[in-house]
C-alpha positions as CSV (number, residue, x, y, z in Angstrom):
1,X,271.6,-144.1,91.4
2,X,268.0,-143.8,90.5
3,X,267.4,-142.0,87.3
4,X,271.0,-140.9,86.9
5,X,273.6,-142.8,84.8
6,X,276.6,-141.5,86.7
7,X,277.2,-139.7,90.0
8,X,278.5,-136.7,88.2
9,X,275.2,-136.4,86.4
10,X,273.4,-136.7,89.7
11,X,275.7,-134.2,91.4
12,X,275.3,-131.8,88.5
13,X,271.6,-132.2,88.7
14,X,271.4,-131.6,92.5
15,X,273.9,-128.8,92.2
16,X,271.7,-127.1,89.6
17,X,268.8,-127.8,91.9
18,X,270.6,-126.2,94.8
19,X,271.5,-123.1,92.7
20,X,267.9,-122.9,91.7
21,X,266.6,-123.2,95.3
22,X,269.3,-120.7,96.4
23,X,268.2,-118.3,93.7
24,X,264.6,-118.8,94.6
25,X,265.5,-118.4,98.3
26,X,267.3,-115.1,97.5
27,X,264.2,-114.1,95.7
28,X,262.0,-115.1,98.6
29,X,264.3,-113.3,101.0
30,X,264.2,-110.1,98.9
31,X,260.5,-110.4,98.6
32,X,260.2,-111.1,102.4
33,X,262.4,-108.1,103.1
34,X,260.4,-106.0,100.8
35,X,257.2,-107.4,102.3
36,X,258.7,-106.8,105.8
37,X,259.6,-103.2,104.8
38,X,256.2,-102.8,103.2
39,X,254.6,-104.3,106.3
40,X,256.5,-101.9,108.5
41,X,255.5,-99.0,106.3
42,X,252.0,-100.2,106.2
43,X,252.0,-100.8,109.9
44,X,253.3,-97.2,110.4
45,X,250.6,-96.0,108.0
46,X,248.0,-98.1,109.8
47,X,249.1,-96.9,113.2
48,X,249.0,-93.3,111.9
49,X,245.6,-94.0,110.4
50,X,244.6,-95.7,113.6
51,X,245.8,-92.7,115.6
52,X,243.9,-90.4,113.3
53,X,240.9,-92.7,113.3
54,X,241.0,-92.8,117.1
55,X,241.2,-89.1,117.2
56,X,238.4,-88.9,114.7
57,X,236.4,-91.3,116.9
58,X,237.0,-89.2,119.9
59,X,235.9,-86.2,118.0
60,X,233.0,-88.1,116.7
61,X,232.1,-89.3,120.1
62,X,232.3,-85.8,121.4
63,X,230.2,-84.7,118.5
64,X,227.8,-87.5,119.1
65,X,227.6,-86.6,122.8
66,X,227.1,-82.9,121.8
67,X,224.4,-84.0,119.2
68,X,222.7,-86.1,121.8
69,X,222.6,-83.2,124.2
70,X,221.4,-80.9,121.5
71,X,218.9,-83.6,120.5
72,X,217.7,-83.8,124.1
73,X,217.4,-80.0,124.2
74,X,215.6,-80.1,120.9
75,X,213.3,-82.8,122.2
76,X,212.6,-80.7,125.2
77,X,212.0,-77.6,123.1
78,X,209.8,-79.5,120.7
79,X,207.8,-80.9,123.6
80,X,207.6,-77.4,125.1
81,X,206.7,-75.9,121.7
82,X,204.2,-78.7,121.1
83,X,202.5,-78.1,124.4
84,X,202.6,-74.3,123.7
85,X,201.2,-74.9,120.3
86,X,198.5,-77.2,121.7
87,X,197.7,-74.6,124.4
88,X,197.7,-71.8,121.8
89,X,195.6,-73.8,119.4
90,X,193.1,-74.5,122.2
91,X,193.1,-70.8,123.1
92,X,192.7,-69.9,119.4
93,X,189.8,-72.3,119.1
94,X,188.2,-70.8,122.2
95,X,188.7,-67.3,120.8
96,X,187.3,-68.4,117.5
97,X,184.3,-69.8,119.2
98,X,183.9,-66.6,121.2
99,X,184.3,-64.5,118.0
100,X,181.7,-66.7,116.3
101,X,179.3,-66.1,119.2
102,X,180.0,-62.4,119.0
103,X,179.4,-62.4,115.3
104,X,176.1,-64.2,115.8
105,X,175.1,-61.7,118.5
106,X,176.1,-58.8,116.2
107,X,174.1,-60.4,113.3
108,X,171.1,-60.8,115.6
109,X,171.6,-57.2,116.9
110,X,171.8,-55.9,113.3
111,X,168.6,-57.7,112.4
112,X,166.9,-56.2,115.4
113,X,168.3,-52.7,114.4
114,X,167.1,-53.2,110.8
115,X,163.6,-54.2,112.2
116,X,163.7,-51.1,114.4
117,X,164.8,-49.0,111.5
118,X,161.9,-50.3,109.4
119,X,159.5,-49.5,112.3
120,X,161.0,-46.1,112.6
121,X,160.7,-45.5,108.9
122,X,157.1,-46.5,109.0
123,X,156.5,-44.3,112.0
124,X,158.4,-41.5,110.2
125,X,156.2,-41.9,107.1
126,X,153.1,-41.9,109.3
127,X,154.3,-38.9,111.2
128,X,155.2,-37.1,108.0
129,X,151.7,-37.8,106.6
130,X,150.2,-36.6,109.9
131,X,152.5,-33.5,109.8
132,X,151.5,-32.8,106.2
133,X,147.9,-33.1,107.1
134,X,148.4,-30.9,110.1
135,X,150.2,-28.4,107.9
136,X,147.3,-28.4,105.6
137,X,144.9,-27.9,108.5
138,X,147.2,-25.3,110.0
139,X,147.3,-23.4,106.7
140,X,143.5,-23.5,106.6
141,X,143.5,-22.2,110.2
142,X,146.0,-19.5,109.3
143,X,143.8,-18.4,106.4
144,X,140.8,-18.3,108.6
145,X,142.7,-16.4,111.2
146,X,143.8,-13.9,108.6
147,X,140.1,-13.5,107.6
148,X,139.2,-13.1,111.3
149,X,142.0,-10.7,111.9
150,X,140.7,-8.7,108.8
151,X,137.2,-8.8,110.3
152,X,138.6,-7.8,113.7
153,X,140.4,-4.9,112.1
154,X,137.1,-3.8,110.4
155,X,135.4,-4.2,113.8
156,X,138.0,-2.1,115.5
157,X,137.5,0.5,112.8
158,X,133.7,0.4,113.3
159,X,134.3,0.7,117.1
160,X,136.5,3.8,116.5
161,X,133.9,5.2,114.2
162,X,131.1,4.6,116.7
163,X,133.2,6.2,119.5
164,X,133.9,9.2,117.3
165,X,130.2,9.5,116.4
166,X,129.4,9.2,120.1
167,X,131.8,12.0,120.9
168,X,130.4,14.1,118.1
169,X,126.9,13.4,119.2
170,X,127.7,14.4,122.8
171,X,129.2,17.6,121.5
172,X,126.1,18.2,119.3
173,X,123.8,17.5,122.2
174,X,125.6,20.0,124.4
175,X,125.7,22.6,121.6
176,X,122.0,22.0,120.8
177,X,121.1,22.2,124.4
178,X,122.7,25.5,124.7
179,X,121.0,26.7,121.5
180,X,117.7,25.4,122.7
181,X,117.9,27.3,125.9
182,X,118.7,30.5,123.9
183,X,115.8,29.8,121.5
184,X,113.4,29.3,124.4
185,X,114.3,32.6,125.9
186,X,113.9,34.3,122.5
187,X,110.4,32.7,122.0
188,X,109.3,34.0,125.4
189,X,110.2,37.6,124.4
190,X,109.0,37.6,120.8
191,X,105.6,36.2,119.7
192,X,106.0,33.4,117.1
193,X,103.9,32.7,114.1
194,X,102.1,29.3,113.8
195,X,104.7,26.6,113.6
196,X,105.2,24.6,110.5
197,X,107.0,21.3,110.2
198,X,110.7,21.9,109.3
199,X,114.1,20.3,109.6
200,X,115.8,21.6,112.7
201,X,119.2,20.9,114.1
202,X,117.5,18.8,116.8
203,X,115.8,16.6,114.3
204,X,119.2,16.1,112.6
205,X,120.8,15.1,115.9
206,X,117.9,12.7,116.7
207,X,118.3,11.2,113.3
208,X,122.0,10.7,113.8
209,X,121.3,9.3,117.3
210,X,118.9,6.7,115.7
211,X,121.5,5.8,113.1
212,X,124.2,5.4,115.8
213,X,121.9,3.2,117.9
214,X,121.1,1.0,114.9
215,X,124.8,0.7,114.2
216,X,125.5,-0.2,117.9
217,X,122.8,-2.8,117.7
218,X,124.3,-4.3,114.5
219,X,127.8,-4.4,116.2
220,X,126.3,-6.1,119.3
221,X,124.5,-8.6,117.1
222,X,127.7,-9.3,115.2
223,X,129.7,-9.7,118.4
224,X,127.1,-12.2,119.8
225,X,127.3,-14.2,116.5
226,X,131.1,-14.1,116.4
227,X,131.7,-15.5,119.9
228,X,130.0,-18.9,119.3
229,X,131.8,-19.1,115.9
230,X,135.2,-18.5,117.5
231,X,134.5,-21.1,120.2
232,X,133.4,-23.6,117.5
233,X,136.6,-23.0,115.4
234,X,138.8,-23.3,118.5
235,X,137.1,-26.6,119.4
236,X,137.6,-27.9,115.9
237,X,141.3,-26.9,116.0
238,X,141.8,-28.7,119.3
239,X,140.1,-31.9,118.0
240,X,142.3,-31.8,114.9
């Protein structure tokens, strides 16, 4: 026998080999059994995980579908909002342009009002100066009117005096006429001595009449002078 001296040695060698292979086989069987058990357990776990994973996938698919729907809705809303924003932006720009135009119009109107205000202030100052001048002239006219009224009062007083003197003169003339008639009748009955110049009531009346006539002449002259002066002052007042 190759490598062995005797058959017993060879048998012992192969017997030992068989025991070793058998032991290794047992080990392999146990390991295979354990592997098989582990595989079954792993398979069970994997099946469970697969079931769970499939359930999760279904849930995820449902969630994805829901998210897709929501995404479509959001896209639609975004597009709607975008269009609305664009339209609103356009309207805002148009309103802004309109507001700018209104502001420009208001600024131009304010400048026109300021110019008109300046013109009105100038006109007011000119009118105030004219009014002040007119007040000065009016005060002068009032002072002259006061003087004229005073002169008119004096004239009325003179007229009243003249009228009173006329009434007294008329009464004196009547009284002297009566006395003259009585005196003439007495002179016819009683001779008179030669007449001598003397002051008689008649001469006094005549003297008073002369004075009254002179006073009336002065009043008439004053009246004729006063009328042109009044007309001249009235014309000057109208011109002013």
